[in-house]
C-alpha positions, 0 to 999 in steps of 0.5 A, spaced: 824 307 298 829 312 298 836 311 300 839 315 305 847 316 306 849 315 313 855 320 315 860 319 321 858 323 327 865 324 328 868 326 322 862 326 316 865 321 312 861 316 309 859 310 313 859 302 311 856 296 314 860 292 318 854 287 320 847 287 321 847 292 327 853 296 326 856 301 321 864 303 321 866 310 319 871 309 313 876 314 315 876 315 323 873 308 325 867 310 329 862 305 330 855 306 330 850 302 332 843 301 328 836 300 332 829 301 329 828 308 333 834 311 333 842 310 331 846 310 337 853 312 336 859 308 339 866 312 338 873 309 338 876 312 344 882 316 340 877 319 336 870 321 339 872 325 345 877 329 341 874 332 335 879 338 335 885 333 334 881 330 329 880 336 325 888 338 326 890 332 323 886 332 317 888 339 316 895 337 317 894 331 312 891 337 307 897 341 308 902 335 306 897 333 300 898 340 298 905 340 299 906 334 295 902 337 289 906 343 289 912 338 288 909 334 283 907 340 279 914 343 279 917 336 277 911 335 271 913 342 269 921 340 268 919 334 265 915 338 260 920 343 259 925 337 258 921 334 253 919 340 249 927 342 248 929 336 246 923 335 241 927 337 235 933 333 237 928 327 238 926 328 231 933 329 228 935 323 232 930 319 228 932 322 221 939 321 223 938 313 225 935 312 218 940 316 214 946 312 218 942 305 216 942 307 209 950 309 210 951 302 213 947 299 207 951 302 202 958 301 206 956 293 206 955 294 198 961 298 197 965 292 201 962 287 197 964 290 190 971 291 193 971 284 195 969 281 188 974 286 185 968 288 180 970 296 181 978 296 179 984 292 179 988 297 181 991 295 188 991 303 191 984 304 189 982 298 192 985 299 198 982 306 199 975 303 197 976 298 203 979 304 208 973 308 206 968 302 207 970 301 214 970 308 216 963 309 213 961 302 217 964 305 223 961 312 223 954 309 221 954 304 227 957 310 232 951 314 230 946 309 230 948 307 237 948 315 239 941 316 236 938 310 239 940 313 246 937 319 245 931 316 243 930 312 249 932 318 253 926 322 250 921 316 251 923 315 258 922 322 259 915 321 256 913 315 260 916 319 267 911 325 265 905 321 264 907 317 271 907 324 274 901 326 271 897 320 274 900 321 281 898 329 281 891 326 279 891 321 285 893 327 289 888 331 287 883 326 288 885 325 295 885 332 296 878 333 294 876 327 298 879 330 304 876 337 303 869 334 303 871 331 310 873 337 313 867 341 310 862 335 314 866 336 320 
């Protein structure tokens, strides 16, 4: 038994079965009655009598989708440029975060030795070591926070790019479906 795909007589979109005797157009809502000998068409009053208006609205929708695709492609291009320009700073930020973490650990160890009095018993040297360790701790924490923000911004831009690419694919699918409908009209 061979299956025949039924298309809407008004716009050419595929028909789906509404109940045992009727089919409905997925796009324009035209109802088609099935009979053993022939298929009788019952059009919705807003679509059937005015095929030109339907084609015009489909063309407007096609134009709108093409404009959206253009905007999304520009947005995608800008995000790719941003990611490409910041790729080296992203890798640098990761490296700086690792170095700053080692600096932080070194400063803590230096402070521990100073507190224990292991290094020297001269008070002036102890004071200099204490100031140096505090400065190193502050510097390393500041760098870690800055680098964390850079990495976070880069990763967020990557997620936005993937979202934009998904939107573009969706709009391209919509456009191809609409073009198929327009070809059948």
